[in-house]
C-alpha positions, 0 to 999 in steps of 0.5 A, a space after each residue: 638587851 633593849 635598844 632603840 629602833 625606828 619602830 620603837 624599842 627592840 628586846 633581843 634575847 640570847 640563849 646558848 650563845 645564839 639569838 633566841 628572840 627579837 621582840 617589839 614593844 607591842 609584840 603579840 606573844 612576847 613574854 614578860 620582860 622579867 622572865 627573859 633573864 637579866 638585862 645586859 648593857 652593850 659590850 656584855 654579849 657579843 651576840 646581842 651587840 652584833 644583833 643591835 649593830 646589824 639591826 641598826 645597819 638594816 634600819 639605815 639601809 646598809 644591810 640586807 642580810 643578817 649573819 647572826 647565830 640563831 637559836 629560836 625555840 620551836 617545834 620541828 615544823 616551826 623551825 622549817 617554816 622559819 628557815 624558809 622565811 630566811 630564804 625570802 630575799 630582801 625586798 621580796 614577798 611571798 604568800 602563805 601558800 607560796 611558803 607552804 609550797 616551798 615546804 612541799 605542801 601547798 595545802 598547809 598554808 594555814 599551818 605555815 601562817 600559824 608558825 609564821 606568827 610564832 616566829 620569835 626573831 622578828 625582822 632577822 627571820 623576815 616574817 614581815 615578808 609574808 602577805 595574804 593570798 591577794 597581797 594584802 597585809 595580814 597578821 603581824 605580831 608587831 602590828 600591821 603598821 610595823 609590818 608596813 614600815 619594814 616593807 616600805 623600808 625594803 621597797 619604798 614603792 609598796 603602799 598600804 592602801 593597795 594589794 602588794 601584787 
């Protein structure tokens, strides 16, 4: 299902009755749309309808947490990283090193960054809440301008011209 958002069209993908992906139009590593299966309209899939509704509430400032069945495809390590991302509270940030420490090995910051960059479920699995060690905006599959938008949506005091810490 493709639907509009303040950051442009979002493509939500369902697999095995769970949300497998949310891709932005400019998303790095996004598969070609024709490989994702048939495009469905609203009311064709409860999972995709709920995704569009909950993301609409998020962008309107009415939702801070998502309650959707998730089914992202990834390695066991990637799954652990993506689960840790879901533990970062709305409006808060973590560095790659802090995320690695949460997973039990602070030396794995680079591997955590790689897994973070392969997160297929943008926004809902909040990889945008991870920043560089100095608080700077680094790496975002949807583009740094979208990362900045999402961070400012969650906390309007953030600014892209300064480190966030």
